[in-house]
N, C-alpha and C positions, 0 to 999 in steps of 0.2 A: 342496720348494718352499715349504712353510709355514715351515720353520726359517729359510730365507734371508729370507723376508719379515719374520719376527719379529726377526731380527738386524739388519735394515736399519731397522726402526722407530725404535729409540733414536737411531741416527745421523740419521735424517730429522728426528726431533723436536729434536735438538741443533742441526741446521742451521736449522730453523725458528725456534727461540728466538734463535739468534744473528742471524739476518736481521731478526727483529722488533726486537731490541735496537739494531742498527745503524740501522734505519729510524727508531726512536723518537728516537735521538740526533740524527740528521740533521734530523728534523722540529723538534726543540727548537732546534737551531742555526738552522734556517731561520726559525722564528718570532722568535727573538731578533734575528737580522740584519734581518728585515723591519721589526720594531718600531723598532729603532734607526735604520735607514735612513729610515723614515717620519718620525721626529722630526727628524733632521738635515736631510733634504730639505725638510720643511715650513718649518723655521726659515729655511733658505737662500732658498727661493723666495719666502717671505713678505717677507723683507728685500729681495730683488731687486724684487718688485712695488712695495714701498714706495718704493724708490729711484727707480724709473721714474715713479711718481706724483709724487714730489718734483721730478724734472726737468721733468715736464710743468707743474707749478705755477710753477716758475721761468720757463718759457717764457711761460705765460699772463700772469703778473704783469709780465714784461718788455714784452709787447705792450701791456698796459693803460697802463703807465707811459710807453711811447714815444708812444702816441696822445695822452695827456694833455699831455705836454711839448710835442709838436708843435703842439697847438692853443693852448697857453698863450701863445705869442708872437704869435698872430694878432691879438688885440684891440689890442695895443700898436702893431702895424704899421698896422692899418686906422684906428686913432684918429689917425694922422698922415697919412692919405691926403689929398692936397690936393683931389681931386675931391669926396670926401664932405664935407670941411670947407666947401668952397665951396657945396655943395648945402644944407647946414644954414644957412649965412649968408643965401643968397638965397631959401631955401624953394622952390627949383626942384628937384624930385626926379624929373624925367622920365627921366634916365639913371642914377639911383642904383641901381635894382634890377638893371639890366643890368650895372652895375659890380660889384655883389656876386656876380651869377651868374658873371662871368668869374673870380672868385677861388675860388668854392666847389669847383669840380672840382680845381683845383690843390692846394688846402689839404686836401681830404678831410673837411671838417666836415659835420655833418648839415644845418645851416642857418646863414645869416648874416642878422642883422636890424639895421637902423638905426632908432633911436628918437629923436624930438625931445625937447625939454624937457618936453613934456606927457605923455611916455610913449607916444605914438602911433607905430605902426610905419609909417614913411614909405617904407621900402625894405626888401624881404626877398626871399630866394630862394624862399620858399614864398608864391606870389602869393595864395593863398586867405586868408592871414593879414594881407594888406596893409590897413592902417587899424585894426587891433586896438589896444586900449589896454593897456599894460603898466605903468600908473602905480603900481599897488599891488604889482607883482612885486618880490620881494626883490632879484633881480639888478639891477633898475633903481634902486631906492632906495639900495642899498648902493654901487652904482657912482658915483652922484652924490655920496655922502658921502666916498668914498675917492679918493685920487690914484693908486692902483695898480689892477692887474687883480683882479677879484673872481671867485671860483669858488663856484658854488652847485649843490646837489643837491636837486631838487624832485620830489616824488611827484605823479603825475598821477591823475586820477579812475579810470583803468583799472587802476591799481596799478603801472604802470611808472614809471621815474625818468628825468628829464631832467638832463643834466649841462651846465652853461653856464659860459662865461667872459664877463665883461662889463667894460667900461672906458668911462669918460666921454671924450667928444670935446671938445677945447678949441680955440679959435681966438682969437688976440690977447688971451690972458689970461681969456677968458670961456668958461663951459661951454655948449656948443651942443647936446649930446645924448649918447646912449649907444650904443655898438656891442656887440651880443650875438652870441657864437659858441656854437652848440650842438654838443657833442662827441657823435659817434656811437659809444657803447660797446655798444649793444644788438647790433651786428653780432657781437661776441664771444659773446654768449649764443647766437646762431644757430649759430655755428661750434662751440661746445662741445656743443650739443645732438646733434651727430652722432656722439658717442663714447659709450662705455658708462658713464663716470664721471658722477657728479652734482657740479656745480661751484656754489659760491656765493661771493660777494664781500660783505664787511661793512664798514661804515664804522667810525669810531672809537668810536661808541656801541654797536656790536654789531648794528646794524640791517642786514638783507640788502638790498642795492641792486642786485645783479646775480645771477641764478641761472638754471640750466637748467630749473628748475621754476617757472613763473610764479606759482604760489600761495605761494611762499616769500617773495616780495618784500615788504618792509615789516615782516617778522617777525624775531625773534631766532632763533638757530640752534636753541635748545631748543624754541621754539614750532613751528618748521618741521618738526623731526623728530617732534614729537608729533602733527602732522596726519596723516602717513603717507598721502598720496593714492595710490590704487591705480594710477594712471596715471603716477606720477612716474618719473623716470629711475632713481633708486636702487632703487625697488621692482621695476622690470623687471630690474635688474641682479642682484637676489638671488633671483628666483623660481626660477632653474635651478641654484642652488647651495645649500650648507649651511655650517654653521660649521666650516670646514676649516682650522684653525690651532691650533697648540699654544701660541701666545702669547696673552696677554689681549687681547680684542677692544677696538678703540678706541670703537666705538659699536654700538648695536643698533637695528634697525628691524624691527618685526613679529616679534620674537624671533630674528631672524637677525643674525649678526655681520657687520660691515663694517669696512673699513680706512679710517680718517680721517687725512688728511694736511693739514697747515695750513702756509701760507706767508705772507710779508709783502709787501705792495705799498708801496714806498717813496713814499707819497703820503698825507699827512694821516691817518696811522694806520690805513689800510685793511688788511684781512686777506683772504686767499683760502684756501678749503678745498675739498677734494675727498673723495668717498666712493667707495671701490672694493670690489667684491665679491671673494670668494676663489675665483672660478671658475678663473682662470688657475693659481693655486697647486694647486688640486685636480687639474686635468688633467695638469700636469707630474708631480706626485707619483705619481699613478696610473700614468702611463706608465713611470716608473722602477721602481715596485714590480712592475709586470707583468713587466718584464725579469728582475727578481730571482726572482720566483716561477717563471718559466719555467726559469731556470737551475737552481734547486733541484729543480724537477720532473724535469728531465733527469738531474740527479745522483742523485736517488732512484731513477729508473728503472734507471740503470746499476748502482747498488749492489744493487738488488733482483734484477736479472738475474744478476749475478756470484755472489751468495751462494746463489742458488737454481737455478743451472743444472743441478745434479745431482739435483734433486728432481723426477724424472720423473713421480712419482705426482701432483704438483700442477701439471704442465705446462699443463693446460687452463685451470686457474684463473689461472696466471701470464700466459698468453696473453691471457685476457680483460682482466686488469688492465693489461697492456701496451697493448692496444687502447684501453682507456679513457684511459690516459695520453697516447697519441698523439692521441686526439681532443681531450683537454684542451690539449695543446701547440698543436694546430691552431687551437683557439679563441683561445688566448693570442696566437698569432702574428697572427691576424686583428685582435684588439684592439690589439696593438702597432702594426700597420700603420695602423689607424685613428687611433691617437693620434699617430703620426708625421705623418700627413696633416694632422691638426688643428694640430699644431705648425708645419708648413710653411706652412699658411694663415695662422696667426697671425704668423709671421715676415714673410710677404709683406704682410700688412696693416700691420704696423709700418713696413716699408720704404715702403709707399704713403703712410702718414701723414707720414713724414719728408720724402718728396719733395713732398707738398702744402705742408708748412711752408716748404720752400725756395722753392717757386713763389710762396708768399704774400708773400715779401720781394723778388720780382723787380721790383716797382714801384720800390722804393727803389734796387735795383741799376741799373735803367734810368736813373734820374736820375744815378747815379754815372758810368755809361758815357757819358751825354750830356755830363757835365762834363768827362770825359777826352778826348772827341772834339773839343772846342772848339779846343784848341791846334793839333792837326794841321790842322784846317780853316782856321784863321787863317794858318798857315804856307803852306799850299797856295795860298791867295789871293794872298799876297805873291809866291811863286815864279811863279805864273801871270802876275802883272802884270809881273814882271821879264822873263820869257820873251817876253811880247808886245813889250816895248820892245826886247829884243835882236833879235827877228825883224825888226822895222821898221828896225833899224839894220844889217841884213844881217850878223848875227853868230850864225849857226846853231850853231856849236860850243858857244859859251857857253850858248845856249838849251837845248841837249841836256842840259847839266849840271843846269839847273833842272828839266827834265822828269824826269831820273833821281831828283832829290830828291823830286819829287811822287810818283813811283812808290813810293819808300821810305815816304813818309807813308801812301799808300794801303795798303801791306802792314801798316804798324803799326796803322792803323784796323781792318783785318781781324783782326789778332791780338787787339785789344781786344774786338771783338764775339765772337770765338771763345771768349774767357774767359766771356762771358755765357752762350753756348750750353753750354759744358762745365759751368757751374754748374747749369743746368736739368736736365742728365743726371745719372745716378747714377754718377759717376766721380770719381776723385781727381785732384789736380794732378800733372803730370809735370814735375819739376824737372831741370835740367841745369846744368853748371858755367857760370858767368857771370863774365867779366872786368869788374870794376867800372870800370876805366879806360876801356874801350870804351863802357860804358853812359854814363859821364859825357860822353865826347866826342859820342856820338850825341844825348844830351839837349841839349847846348850847340848842336849843329847845328840841332836842332829849334827852339830858342828864338832862333836868330840873328836873324830879322827883327825881333822885338820889342827885342832888345838893341841892334840897330843903329839902329832908329827913335828910341829914347830916349837914345841916346848914353851907355850905361852901361859903366863900366870893369870888365872881368872879369879876375880874377887866379886862375889855376888852378895848383895844385901837385899833380902826379901822380908816383908812383914809377915808376922805369924798369922794375921787375919787375912781371909781372902780379899783380893782386890778385884771386884767384878765390874766389867764393862759390857755394853751391848754391842755385839759385832759378830764376826765370823772367825772361828778359832784358827782355821788354816791361813786366812789372810793376815791375822795378827802375828802368827808365827812367821809368815813371809817377811813382814816388816822387821822383826827381831833378827832373823837370819841374815837379811841384807845388811843390817847395821853391824852385826858381828863380822860378816864377811869383809865389809869395808874396813873395820878396825883391824882385822888380821892382815889385810893388804897394806895398811898404813904402817904397821910395825914390823913388816917382814925384814927390814934391814936393821932393826934394833937388837942389840945383843941380849937385853933383858926386857922382852916384850911383856906388857901388862895391859889387861882389859878389866875395867871396873863396870859392873852391872848393878844399878841401884833402882829399886822399885819403891815408890812412895805413894800414899793415898791421902788425899785431903778433899778439897772441893772437886778436884780432878785426879785421875790416875796418871802419874808421871813416871815414865821409864827412861832412865838415863844410861847411855852407853858411852864410856870414855876410854881413850887409848893414850899411850905415851909416844905417839908417832910425831911426824913433822908438822901436823896441823893442816888447816885448810887455807889455800892461797886465793881461791876465787869463789866468793860467796854468790856472785850475781847469777852464774849459770849452773850452780851446784845441783839444782833439782830439775834441770832441763833434760829431756830425753836425748840419748846418744852423746852426752857430754861426759868425758872421762879423761883422767890424767894418766891412765895406764898405757903401756906400750900396745901397739896394734897386735891383735890376737889374744890379749889377756882380758879384755872386757869390752862390752858394747855400750856402757854408760846408761843402762836401764834400771839398775838397782835402786838408786835414790829416787828416780822419777816414779817408779812403780810404788815404792814405799810412801812417797808423798801423796800420790793419788789414793792409795788405800786409806791412809789416815784421814784425808779430807772426806772420803766417802763415809767414814765412821763418825764424822762430826768433830774431829780433833785437829791437832796441828803438829807438824814435824819441824823442829827448830834445830839449827846448827850454830856452833860458835867454837872459838879456840879457848882452851883452858889457860889461865894466867901462867902456869908453870910448864906449858907446852902440851901438845896433843890436841886432838879434836874431841868435841863433846856433842853428841846428838841426843835430843830430848823429844820424846813422844808424849803428847798430852791428849788424853781421851776423857770424855765425860764419864764420871763415875755412875754406876747403876745404883739408884736409891734402894734402901732396904725394903720398902713397900713393893717396889717393882720386882725385886728378887722373889719375895713371897708369892706374888701373883704368878710369876713364871713357874 
């Protein structure tokens, strides 16, 4: 028995050394793979976090620019308001404040103020400021000296900034007063404060004019970071994380590294910057590393069991080690499950943020849908009048035709409102094959009352074969109706109005709408929202902007040009639907 034990001892020692060597090699491989993976994943997730921060800055700067541009046109419009001019001439301001209050909700400005030549507030949407003197205010002095709209950024005693547009009001060649529009940009500070990033906006001189941390306003970026208030958004963001990046840090606050992303606001040299902690990068990297460690732990356990299965003398030790490895695996699995839950919560939060951003622009979409519903409502009114006349003349069959058209218009209005509902939900567009010829015919039927009342000659050229595109029938008809409506408005002063509609099919489907009006004067802002050449009250400038957005969503282009012999030409280019795809559909 002793000899057998002695003879098995060298073999057991050989197996033990071989097992130890394999385990050491596997451990070294695991360490190398984990370190390499850590570096690669850190770089990747850092870059992803930076890209997301840059996308958010693009969204924020776009919101700021949209708000500024929307309010920039208001002083010019109000300076021409006959009611306000008459009030300044007669010095009777009894109805002026109510007049401004009727505008402020529609415009979305913080306040509207009418000043007389002495700088006294004779009408304002903030009644407690009525009668205040603004004679020394820069926006009043500069507006009197300038013939254009003046923009001013003024710091208040509390540290916040006011953003105002002002313009002088003239009547019969004389200056009567000044209209002041205060832009509400502080609402974006309140919106930004609900996220983990710290945001600041600086003017062309590097002075902070908007920030999620109120103490930063009026300082430069270097001065703001040097203050390091314990309650600031960026301080809270880095308290639960550490310097988790292999790349050089963009900035440091209290010795902690943060990611700084800067963007440009296309307005007077303004800049926007955000500071993001590396907590998200750390969580993702740890999650992947935990998976790798678990995999290597399982591999080590299998190798250990295979190489030492014959070493019965060390079975008890091996069993204890296996039990420890199983416990380690269980802990790792719990950590992985926790990390996955955190990642799912983060993804859900991002989806919620995206949905909130979509709902934030539903106000603008509501204006667009209201714009699109005007035409069906006008057509319904005409058909109802015709049906009433036919019923009085005892022609019920023809009246039923009008009622059928009214029913089609109601269905179309329902489709337009469903588009608004589908945008509020988290779902994509459902496209289907659309025959462009049918869409043109339906749009012309919709516009028939206006065309008939204005005695406009319509020339349509449609191919005999179907011209199929992939899209939404209602949205395609929206584009055609908007183009026809613009053409009708363009030739309203022409004695012999004519509109040519041409549909052609080649590599793409091309729909051309041409009129013999005065043509296009300004191509630069043609497709911008709220840009219009019509008189106030006749249009809001959304038709071409909506049409351009729809065509872009369908993968096409909306082009505009002037015809050589006069008139405007609008051309819609959409990808043609291949025959194979039609058969599959």
